[in-house]
C-alpha positions as CSV (number, residue, x, y, z in Angstrom):
1,M,0.0,0.0,0.0
2,D,1.2,3.5,-0.8
3,S,1.6,5.1,2.6
4,S,1.4,8.6,1.1
5,R,-2.1,8.0,-0.4
6,V,-4.9,10.0,1.3
7,I,-8.0,7.8,1.9
8,L,-11.3,9.2,3.1
9,I,-12.8,7.6,6.1
10,P,-16.0,5.7,5.2
11,G,-19.1,6.1,7.4
12,T,-21.2,8.9,8.7
13,P,-20.1,12.4,9.4
14,P,-18.7,13.0,12.8
15,L,-21.1,14.1,15.5
16,P,-20.5,17.6,16.8
17,Y,-19.7,16.8,20.4
18,A,-17.8,14.1,22.1
19,Y,-16.3,15.3,25.4
20,E,-17.1,18.6,27.0
21,Q,-14.0,20.3,28.2
22,L,-14.9,21.9,31.5
23,P,-13.7,25.2,32.8
24,S,-10.6,24.7,34.9
25,S,-10.8,25.4,38.6
26,S,-8.7,24.6,41.6
27,A,-11.2,21.9,42.5
28,D,-10.7,20.3,39.1
29,A,-6.9,20.5,39.4
30,K,-7.1,18.7,42.8
31,G,-9.4,16.0,41.3
32,I,-7.0,15.4,38.4
33,E,-4.1,15.0,40.8
34,E,-6.0,12.4,42.7
35,R,-6.6,10.3,39.6
36,T,-3.1,9.0,39.5
37,A,-1.5,6.3,37.5
38,G,-3.2,3.3,39.0
39,G,-6.4,4.0,40.7
40,G,-9.2,6.4,40.3
41,L,-10.9,8.0,43.3
42,R,-9.3,7.2,46.5
43,W,-12.1,5.2,48.1
44,R,-11.0,1.7,47.4
45,A,-12.5,-1.4,46.2
46,C,-11.3,-4.6,44.6
47,A,-11.7,-7.2,42.1
48,A,-12.8,-5.8,39.1
49,V,-14.8,-4.2,41.7
50,L,-16.1,-0.7,41.8
51,A,-18.2,0.2,38.8
52,A,-18.6,3.6,40.3
53,S,-21.4,5.9,39.2
54,A,-21.7,9.6,39.5
55,V,-25.5,9.3,39.1
56,V,-27.0,5.8,39.5
57,A,-26.2,2.6,41.2
58,L,-26.2,0.4,38.1
59,V,-23.6,2.4,36.4
60,V,-22.5,-0.3,34.0
61,A,-25.8,-0.3,32.3
62,A,-25.5,3.4,31.9
63,A,-22.0,3.1,30.5
64,V,-22.9,0.8,27.6
65,F,-22.9,2.6,24.3
66,G,-26.0,1.8,22.3
67,A,-28.0,4.2,20.2
68,G,-27.1,7.3,22.2
69,G,-26.1,10.5,20.4
70,A,-23.2,12.7,20.9
71,G,-22.2,14.1,24.2
72,R,-22.2,11.8,27.1
73,D,-22.1,8.6,25.1
74,A,-19.4,9.4,22.6
75,V,-16.7,8.2,24.9
76,A,-18.8,5.4,26.4
77,A,-17.3,2.0,25.7
78,S,-19.4,-0.4,23.7
79,V,-17.9,-3.7,25.0
80,P,-17.4,-3.0,28.7
81,A,-17.4,-6.1,30.8
82,T,-19.7,-5.8,33.8
83,P,-17.9,-5.7,37.2
84,A,-17.3,-8.9,39.1
85,T,-15.3,-10.1,42.0
86,E,-15.9,-13.8,41.7
87,F,-17.9,-16.1,39.5
88,P,-19.6,-19.1,40.9
89,R,-21.1,-21.2,38.1
90,S,-24.7,-22.1,38.6
91,R,-26.5,-24.1,35.9
92,G,-24.3,-22.9,33.1
93,K,-24.3,-19.2,34.1
94,E,-21.5,-17.0,35.5
95,H,-22.4,-14.8,38.4
96,G,-20.6,-11.6,38.8
97,V,-20.7,-9.9,42.2
98,S,-19.0,-6.5,42.8
99,E,-18.6,-3.5,44.8
100,K,-20.4,-0.5,43.4
101,T,-21.7,2.8,44.7
102,S,-25.2,3.7,45.4
103,G,-26.1,7.4,45.6
104,S,-23.9,10.2,44.3
105,V,-20.2,10.3,43.7
106,W,-20.0,12.8,46.5
107,E,-21.6,10.5,49.1
108,P,-21.0,7.0,47.9
109,Q,-22.5,4.0,49.6
110,I,-20.6,0.8,48.7
111,V,-22.8,-2.2,47.9
112,W,-22.3,-5.5,46.2
113,G,-23.8,-5.4,42.7
114,H,-24.8,-8.6,41.0
115,A,-25.0,-9.6,37.4
116,V,-25.3,-12.9,35.4
117,S,-23.9,-14.0,32.1
118,K,-23.4,-17.1,29.9
119,D,-20.4,-15.8,28.0
120,L,-18.6,-13.1,30.1
121,I,-19.6,-10.6,27.4
122,H,-23.3,-10.1,27.6
123,W,-24.7,-9.3,31.1
124,R,-28.0,-8.9,32.9
125,H,-28.0,-7.0,36.2
126,L,-29.8,-8.3,39.2
127,P,-30.7,-6.3,42.3
128,P,-27.7,-5.7,44.7
129,A,-26.6,-8.8,46.5
130,L,-25.5,-7.1,49.7
131,V,-26.1,-3.6,51.1
132,P,-24.6,-2.0,54.2
133,D,-27.3,-2.5,56.9
134,Q,-25.5,-4.0,59.9
135,W,-23.2,-2.5,62.5
136,Y,-20.3,-4.4,61.1
137,D,-20.7,-3.2,57.5
138,I,-22.7,0.1,57.9
139,K,-19.9,2.1,56.2
140,G,-19.6,-0.2,53.2
141,V,-19.8,-3.7,52.0
142,L,-16.2,-4.0,50.7
143,T,-14.3,-6.6,48.7
144,G,-14.4,-10.3,49.2
145,S,-14.7,-13.5,47.3
146,I,-17.0,-16.4,46.7
147,T,-16.2,-20.1,47.2
148,V,-18.2,-22.9,45.7
149,L,-17.9,-26.1,47.8
150,P,-17.8,-29.6,46.3
151,D,-21.4,-30.1,47.3
152,G,-22.5,-27.0,45.4
153,K,-22.9,-24.8,48.6
154,V,-21.9,-21.2,47.9
155,I,-19.9,-19.2,50.5
156,L,-19.4,-15.5,50.4
157,L,-16.7,-13.8,52.5
158,Y,-16.4,-10.0,52.4
159,T,-14.9,-7.1,54.3
160,G,-17.3,-5.0,56.3
161,N,-16.6,-1.4,57.3
162,T,-17.9,-0.6,60.7
163,E,-19.1,2.9,61.9
164,T,-15.5,3.7,62.8
165,F,-14.2,2.2,59.5
166,A,-12.7,-0.8,61.3
167,Q,-12.4,-3.7,58.8
168,V,-13.8,-7.1,59.7
169,T,-14.5,-10.3,57.7
170,C,-18.1,-11.3,57.3
171,L,-20.0,-14.3,55.9
172,A,-23.1,-14.4,53.7
173,E,-24.9,-17.3,52.0
174,P,-27.7,-17.5,49.4
175,A,-31.1,-17.3,50.9
176,D,-32.4,-19.9,48.4
177,P,-29.5,-22.2,47.3
178,S,-31.8,-23.7,44.6
179,D,-32.2,-20.4,42.9
180,P,-29.9,-20.5,39.8
181,L,-29.7,-16.7,39.9
182,L,-28.8,-16.5,43.6
183,R,-30.8,-13.3,43.8
184,E,-31.0,-13.0,47.6
185,W,-28.3,-13.3,50.2
186,V,-28.4,-13.7,54.0
187,K,-25.7,-12.4,56.3
188,H,-24.7,-14.9,58.9
189,P,-25.7,-14.2,62.6
190,A,-22.2,-15.0,63.7
191,N,-20.8,-12.0,61.9
192,P,-18.1,-10.7,62.0
193,V,-16.3,-14.1,61.7
194,V,-12.7,-12.6,61.7
195,F,-11.3,-9.5,63.4
196,P,-7.9,-8.0,62.6
197,P,-5.1,-9.8,64.6
198,P,-3.3,-8.0,67.4
199,G,-0.8,-5.3,66.2
200,I,-2.6,-4.7,63.0
201,G,-4.4,-1.4,62.2
202,M,-8.1,-1.8,62.4
203,K,-8.4,-0.1,58.9
204,D,-5.7,-2.2,57.3
205,F,-7.2,-5.7,57.1
206,R,-9.2,-6.6,54.1
207,D,-10.2,-8.6,51.0
208,P,-10.4,-12.4,51.9
209,T,-9.6,-14.6,48.9
210,T,-11.5,-17.5,47.4
211,A,-10.9,-20.4,49.8
212,W,-9.1,-23.6,48.8
213,Y,-9.1,-27.0,50.4
214,D,-6.1,-28.4,52.2
215,E,-6.2,-32.2,52.2
216,S,-3.5,-32.5,54.8
217,D,-5.8,-31.4,57.6
218,G,-9.2,-31.2,56.0
219,T,-9.5,-27.5,56.3
220,W,-10.3,-24.6,54.0
221,R,-7.8,-21.8,53.7
222,T,-8.1,-18.1,52.8
223,I,-5.7,-15.3,52.9
224,I,-6.2,-11.6,53.8
225,G,-4.0,-8.6,53.0
226,S,-2.6,-6.0,55.4
227,K,0.5,-4.0,56.2
228,N,3.2,-3.7,58.9
229,D,3.4,-0.2,60.2
230,S,7.0,-0.5,61.4
231,D,8.5,-0.5,57.9
232,H,5.3,0.0,55.8
233,S,5.7,-3.4,54.2
234,G,2.8,-5.4,52.8
235,I,1.9,-8.6,54.6
236,V,-0.3,-11.6,53.9
237,F,-2.2,-13.5,56.7
238,S,-3.5,-17.0,56.3
239,Y,-6.5,-18.5,58.0
240,K,-8.0,-22.0,58.1
241,T,-11.5,-23.1,58.8
242,K,-13.7,-26.2,58.6
243,D,-17.1,-24.4,58.7
244,F,-16.4,-20.9,57.5
245,I,-17.6,-19.6,60.9
246,S,-14.7,-20.3,63.2
247,Y,-11.2,-19.4,61.9
248,E,-7.7,-20.1,63.1
249,L,-4.9,-17.7,62.3
250,M,-1.9,-19.6,61.1
251,P,1.5,-18.8,62.7
252,G,3.6,-16.0,61.2
253,Y,3.0,-14.3,57.9
254,M,2.4,-16.3,54.7
255,Y,4.5,-13.5,53.1
256,R,6.0,-10.2,54.1
257,G,6.9,-7.8,51.3
258,P,9.8,-5.4,50.9
259,K,10.0,-2.3,53.0
260,G,7.7,0.5,51.7
261,T,5.4,-1.6,49.6
262,G,2.4,-0.6,51.8
263,E,-1.0,-2.1,52.2
264,Y,-1.7,-5.2,50.1
265,E,-5.2,-5.0,48.8
266,C,-7.2,-7.5,46.7
267,I,-4.7,-10.3,47.4
268,D,-4.8,-13.4,45.2
269,L,-3.0,-16.7,45.1
270,Y,-3.2,-19.4,42.5
271,A,-1.2,-22.2,40.8
272,V,0.2,-22.1,37.3
273,G,2.3,-24.4,35.2
274,G,2.6,-28.1,35.9
275,G,1.5,-29.0,32.4
276,R,-1.8,-27.2,32.8
277,K,-2.7,-23.9,31.2
278,A,-4.7,-23.1,34.3
279,S,-5.9,-24.9,37.4
280,D,-7.8,-24.4,40.5
281,M,-5.8,-23.6,43.6
282,Y,-4.1,-26.7,45.0
283,N,-1.1,-27.6,47.1
284,S,1.9,-29.0,45.1
285,T,5.6,-29.2,45.6
286,A,6.3,-30.2,42.0
287,E,9.2,-28.2,40.4
288,D,7.2,-27.2,37.4
289,V,4.3,-25.7,39.4
290,L,4.6,-22.1,40.4
291,Y,2.3,-19.9,42.5
292,V,1.2,-16.5,41.6
293,L,0.9,-14.1,44.5
294,K,-0.8,-10.9,43.5
295,E,-1.7,-7.6,45.3
296,S,-3.2,-4.3,44.5
297,S,-1.0,-1.6,46.1
298,D,-3.0,1.0,48.1
299,D,0.0,3.3,47.8
300,D,0.5,3.5,44.0
301,R,-2.8,2.0,42.7
302,H,-1.1,-0.7,40.6
303,D,-1.6,-4.4,40.5
304,W,1.6,-6.3,41.1
305,Y,2.3,-10.0,40.9
306,S,5.2,-12.3,41.6
307,L,6.0,-16.0,40.8
308,G,7.1,-18.2,43.6
309,R,6.8,-21.5,45.6
310,F,4.2,-22.2,48.1
311,D,4.8,-24.5,51.1
312,A,1.3,-25.1,52.6
313,A,2.6,-27.0,55.6
314,A,5.0,-24.2,56.6
315,N,2.4,-21.5,55.5
316,K,5.1,-19.8,53.4
317,W,5.2,-18.3,49.9
318,T,8.7,-17.5,48.6
319,P,9.5,-15.7,45.3
320,I,11.6,-17.5,42.8
321,D,13.5,-14.3,42.1
322,T,14.3,-12.0,45.0
323,E,14.7,-9.1,42.6
324,L,11.0,-9.5,41.7
325,E,9.4,-9.5,45.1
326,L,5.7,-8.7,45.3
327,G,5.2,-5.0,44.8
328,V,8.5,-4.1,43.1
329,G,8.7,-6.1,39.9
330,L,6.0,-7.5,37.7
331,R,2.6,-5.9,37.0
332,Y,-0.6,-7.3,35.6
333,D,-0.9,-4.2,33.5
334,W,1.2,-1.1,33.0
335,G,-1.6,1.4,32.6
336,K,-5.0,2.1,34.2
337,Y,-5.8,-1.2,35.8
338,Y,-6.5,-1.9,39.4
339,A,-8.2,-4.1,42.0
340,S,-8.2,-7.2,39.8
341,K,-9.6,-10.5,40.7
342,S,-9.1,-13.9,39.1
343,F,-11.3,-17.0,39.2
344,Y,-11.0,-20.6,37.9
345,D,-13.4,-21.7,35.2
346,P,-13.7,-25.5,35.6
347,V,-15.7,-25.9,32.4
348,K,-13.1,-24.4,30.0
349,K,-10.3,-25.2,32.4
350,R,-8.9,-21.7,32.4
351,R,-8.2,-18.9,34.9
352,V,-9.8,-15.6,34.1
353,V,-8.9,-12.2,35.5
354,W,-10.3,-8.7,35.1
355,A,-10.1,-5.4,36.9
356,Y,-11.5,-2.0,37.6
357,V,-10.5,0.7,35.0
358,G,-11.1,4.2,36.5
359,E,-11.5,7.5,34.8
360,T,-8.7,9.9,34.1
361,D,-10.8,13.0,33.6
362,S,-12.4,15.1,36.3
363,E,-15.3,14.3,38.5
364,R,-17.2,17.2,37.0
365,A,-16.7,15.5,33.6
366,D,-18.1,12.3,35.1
367,I,-21.3,14.1,36.0
368,T,-21.5,15.6,32.6
369,K,-21.1,12.2,31.0
370,G,-23.6,10.7,33.4
371,W,-21.4,7.6,34.2
372,A,-17.9,6.8,35.4
373,N,-15.5,3.9,35.3
374,L,-15.4,0.6,33.4
375,Q,-14.3,-3.0,33.8
376,S,-11.5,-4.4,31.7
377,I,-12.2,-7.1,29.1
378,P,-11.9,-10.5,30.9
379,R,-8.5,-12.1,30.3
380,T,-7.2,-15.6,30.5
381,V,-4.0,-15.8,32.5
382,E,-1.4,-18.6,32.5
383,L,2.3,-19.1,32.9
384,D,4.5,-18.2,29.9
385,E,6.1,-21.6,29.5
386,K,8.8,-20.2,27.1
387,T,10.2,-17.9,29.7
388,R,8.8,-19.2,33.0
389,T,9.4,-15.7,34.4
390,N,6.2,-14.0,33.6
391,L,2.5,-14.5,32.9
392,I,0.6,-14.5,29.7
393,Q,-2.7,-12.6,29.6
394,W,-5.1,-12.7,26.6
395,P,-8.7,-11.6,26.0
396,V,-11.2,-14.4,26.6
397,E,-12.2,-16.3,23.4
398,E,-15.8,-15.2,23.7
399,L,-14.8,-11.7,22.7
400,D,-14.1,-12.9,19.2
401,T,-17.8,-13.5,18.7
402,L,-18.3,-9.7,18.5
403,R,-16.1,-9.4,15.3
404,I,-18.3,-8.4,12.4
405,N,-16.1,-7.0,9.5
406,T,-12.4,-7.8,8.8
407,T,-9.9,-5.7,6.9
408,D,-6.6,-7.4,6.0
409,L,-3.8,-4.8,5.4
410,S,-0.9,-7.2,5.9
411,G,2.3,-6.4,4.0
412,I,2.4,-2.6,4.5
413,T,5.9,-1.2,4.7
414,V,6.4,2.2,6.3
415,G,9.7,4.0,5.9
416,A,11.6,5.9,8.6
417,G,9.8,9.0,9.8
418,S,6.6,8.1,7.9
419,V,2.9,7.4,8.7
420,A,0.3,5.4,6.7
421,F,-3.4,5.9,7.0
422,L,-5.4,2.7,7.3
423,P,-8.7,2.5,5.4
424,L,-11.2,0.8,7.6
425,H,-15.0,0.3,7.9
426,Q,-15.1,1.9,11.4
427,T,-12.4,3.2,13.7
428,A,-13.7,3.6,17.2
429,Q,-14.6,0.0,18.0
430,L,-11.8,-2.3,16.8
431,D,-9.9,-5.5,17.5
432,I,-6.5,-5.1,15.8
433,E,-3.9,-7.9,15.3
434,A,-0.5,-6.6,14.3
435,T,2.9,-8.2,13.8
436,F,5.8,-5.9,12.8
437,R,9.3,-6.7,11.4
438,I,12.2,-4.3,11.3
439,D,15.2,-4.5,9.0
440,A,17.8,-7.1,10.2
441,S,20.6,-5.0,8.8
442,A,19.4,-2.1,11.0
443,I,19.6,-4.3,14.0
444,E,23.2,-5.4,13.1
445,A,24.2,-1.8,12.5
446,L,23.1,-0.6,15.9
447,N,26.3,0.1,17.8
448,E,25.5,2.5,20.6
449,A,23.8,1.4,23.8
450,D,20.6,3.2,24.8
451,V,20.1,2.4,28.4
452,S,18.3,5.6,29.4
453,Y,15.1,4.9,27.4
454,N,12.0,4.5,29.6
455,C,8.4,4.7,28.5
456,T,7.2,6.8,31.3
457,T,10.0,9.5,31.0
458,S,10.0,9.6,27.2
459,S,8.2,11.9,24.9
460,G,6.1,9.1,23.7
461,A,5.5,8.3,20.0
462,A,7.2,11.6,19.1
463,T,10.6,10.3,20.3
464,R,13.0,9.3,17.6
465,G,15.6,6.6,18.0
466,A,17.4,4.3,15.6
467,L,14.9,1.4,16.0
468,G,11.7,3.1,17.2
469,P,9.2,4.0,18.1
470,F,6.9,2.2,15.6
471,G,3.4,0.9,15.8
472,L,-0.1,2.3,15.6
473,L,-1.9,5.6,16.3
474,V,-5.5,5.0,17.2
475,L,-8.4,7.4,18.0
476,A,-6.5,9.9,15.9
477,N,-7.9,12.9,14.0
478,R,-6.9,13.8,10.5
479,A,-4.3,16.4,11.6
480,L,-2.9,13.9,14.2
481,T,-3.2,16.5,16.9
482,E,-5.3,14.0,18.7
483,Q,-4.0,10.4,18.9
484,T,-3.2,7.6,21.3
485,G,0.0,5.9,20.4
486,V,0.6,2.1,20.8
487,Y,4.2,1.3,20.0
488,F,7.4,-0.6,20.3
489,Y,10.8,1.0,20.9
490,V,14.0,-1.2,20.5
491,S,17.3,-0.2,22.1
492,K,20.6,-1.9,22.9
493,G,21.8,-2.5,26.4
494,L,25.3,-2.3,27.8
495,D,25.6,-6.1,27.4
496,G,25.0,-5.8,23.6
497,G,21.6,-7.4,23.9
498,L,18.4,-5.8,22.6
499,R,15.8,-4.4,24.9
500,T,12.2,-4.0,23.7
501,H,9.9,-1.5,25.2
502,F,6.1,-1.5,24.7
503,C,4.3,1.7,25.5
504,H,1.0,3.6,25.4
505,D,1.3,7.3,24.6
506,E,-1.6,9.3,26.0
507,L,0.0,12.7,25.8
508,R,-2.0,13.7,22.7
509,S,-5.0,11.6,23.3
510,S,-7.3,14.6,23.9
511,H,-7.5,18.3,23.4
512,A,-9.3,18.5,26.7
513,S,-7.2,20.0,29.5
514,D,-8.9,18.3,32.5
515,V,-7.5,14.9,31.6
516,V,-4.5,12.9,33.0
517,K,-2.2,12.2,30.0
518,R,0.9,10.0,30.4
519,V,3.2,7.6,28.7
520,V,2.9,4.1,30.3
521,G,4.6,0.8,29.6
522,S,7.7,-1.3,30.3
523,T,10.2,-3.7,28.7
524,V,8.8,-6.9,27.3
525,P,10.6,-10.2,26.5
526,V,11.1,-10.9,22.7
527,L,12.7,-14.2,22.1
528,D,15.0,-15.3,19.2
529,G,13.0,-15.6,16.0
530,E,10.0,-13.6,17.3
531,Y,8.6,-10.5,15.5
532,F,7.0,-7.6,17.4
533,S,3.4,-8.5,17.9
534,V,0.5,-6.8,19.6
535,R,-3.3,-7.1,19.9
536,V,-5.1,-3.8,20.4
537,L,-8.7,-3.4,21.6
538,V,-10.1,0.1,20.8
539,D,-13.4,1.0,22.3
540,H,-14.2,4.7,22.2
541,S,-12.6,5.8,25.5
542,I,-10.5,2.8,26.4
543,V,-7.5,1.2,24.6
544,Q,-6.3,-2.2,25.9
545,S,-3.1,-3.8,24.4
546,F,-1.6,-7.2,24.7
547,A,2.0,-7.2,23.5
548,M,4.1,-10.3,22.6
549,G,1.2,-12.7,23.0
550,G,0.2,-11.1,26.3
551,R,3.6,-11.0,28.1
552,L,2.9,-7.3,28.7
553,T,-0.5,-5.5,28.8
554,A,-1.3,-1.8,29.0
555,T,-4.7,-0.1,29.4
556,S,-5.3,3.6,28.7
557,R,-8.4,5.9,28.9
558,A,-8.7,8.4,26.1
559,Y,-11.2,11.3,25.7
560,P,-10.9,12.6,22.2
561,T,-12.8,15.8,21.3
562,E,-12.5,15.4,17.6
563,A,-11.4,11.8,16.9
564,I,-14.8,10.2,17.5
565,Y,-17.0,7.9,15.6
566,A,-16.3,8.3,11.8
567,A,-13.8,11.0,12.5
568,A,-11.5,8.7,14.4
569,G,-8.6,7.4,12.3
570,V,-6.1,4.6,12.6
571,Y,-2.5,4.9,11.3
572,M,0.6,2.8,11.2
573,F,3.6,4.9,12.0
574,N,7.4,4.5,12.1
575,N,9.4,7.2,13.9
576,A,12.6,5.3,13.8
577,T,15.6,6.9,12.1
578,G,17.4,3.8,11.0
579,T,14.9,1.3,9.7
580,S,11.8,0.7,7.8
581,V,9.0,-1.3,9.4
582,T,6.8,-4.0,7.7
583,A,3.5,-5.2,9.0
584,E,3.8,-8.9,8.4
585,K,0.3,-9.1,9.8
586,L,-2.2,-6.3,10.1
587,V,-5.7,-7.5,10.5
588,V,-8.4,-5.2,11.8
589,H,-11.8,-6.5,13.0
590,D,-14.8,-4.2,13.5
591,M,-16.4,-5.0,16.8
592,D,-20.1,-5.2,17.5
593,S,-21.5,-3.9,20.7
594,S,-22.1,-6.0,23.8
595,Y,-24.9,-5.2,26.1
596,N,-25.4,-4.8,29.9
597,H,-29.1,-4.8,30.6
598,I,-30.7,-3.7,33.8
599,Y,-32.6,-6.6,35.5
600,T,-36.2,-7.3,34.4
601,D,-38.4,-10.3,34.8
602,D,-38.4,-10.8,31.0
603,D,-34.6,-11.1,31.1
604,L,-34.7,-13.8,33.7
605,V,-36.9,-15.9,31.3
606,V,-34.2,-15.5,28.7
607,V,-31.3,-16.3,31.1
608,D,-33.0,-19.4,32.4
């Protein structure tokens, strides 16, 4: 394809309004500062938890883009997953339960929302599962997890906020276990079932995990995150129980993180490897089985993970690499992604994870839009067997059912310092599969080491180096004054080896001033013989990328004022100075919209 050719965008004329840039004020400035790299608003919640709404409790239904016009809906995602902390399967359906806010954004009341789905893509919302109505949770029904026992019994453990915001662990069960929709839940009269142990701050003890069975003593185990105030290190407590009412605190910490890591929220522990792509949590000492320990950092609002060994008898988890301890090394996602939760799907034998994706504009803009915050696309997660040093994350296969039109642009070559416009059916709702190749001679000619490059401190896609950046510009206007860059940057280290960076450039993502705009990303392993590959999901105001088969992921929010609907363009670019770039594969799928319906009796007939 001739990269210099100008191609008109097919489709309808752009709508006149996408995102209202609000007048700046000191209050707005403070709000923007609070919406930092990882989280959103500072009131916390976990596990894909928190579908926060500025207006209504069932925000996800309001956030789904349907036939709405310009204005509030132009940045609303069309394929947002509904929020969920854990998914007990009941008669072929997935149940998502989550924290969400009832009331206004200014006076939030945190409840557990509830939705059901057969495919993790299309959701129907039921009434809230839990609301704060007892002394032990009157200030919020916070994060927890659901455990399905072998006999089908469903156990729900959650964190309750008391009147003084002390955090306690509480138990709830379905009022009618035979109801496949589990519409009503009953809080146990023994609540709270677990209090913070001695020496732990009353506000620093939260988020019990899904329990797993320990055959050695016939007990169920769960872990809870906290912190040690003496050195501000994250810590993990382990409890065991036989009836989910009485609990025994196991000796010592299951794990204590490095100094300064802070409160461990939304903790998670699961097994990977062992010849299985995914498995339920189990105890194993096999060398090929590793255990993922994951936490959401209350300090920096990022989701961190580490790979290690788990000794159930000794109640100890130990990282395989002490340089990659929990909270200082590996992340689930290098962008806007927080409070994730995983679950094991026994039908498809896979582990699925997703998270809360907050806004990066102002609270006043949330009110103007009429909704706030999204859930990430559900991802499968497994060990990268080629490296055994990182995880692989990939969109669940059900997402592929939303593909409706496909454009194959493979074979495009873009010269150094050039950009090529991509002619597509639509441009704001896409699933892009790209594999790039750079000139082998350019790699061999690279002599100087470039150890200073870092995604977060760079100038983004506008930077120029010998071997990058190169990749895609999405949600871009014709003048390229609005664009979100998705790119690779290749440099040489002091040891002579190549270092590959994968980044998202949000710096020019919107003309609006009341928006956080950053460059995010990190280095990603590229093995011998591998080209530079990425899958990019574009959905109006959210861009989710999976680089090198999912070894690294990045999520960005974007609020274009011009690059909306038919006026949003996609470009392949090459800002390298020393190589051309060829797209060995460049396949773009238009994506249909999902739906998130508010609960109705008619929906229940369809679901059943």
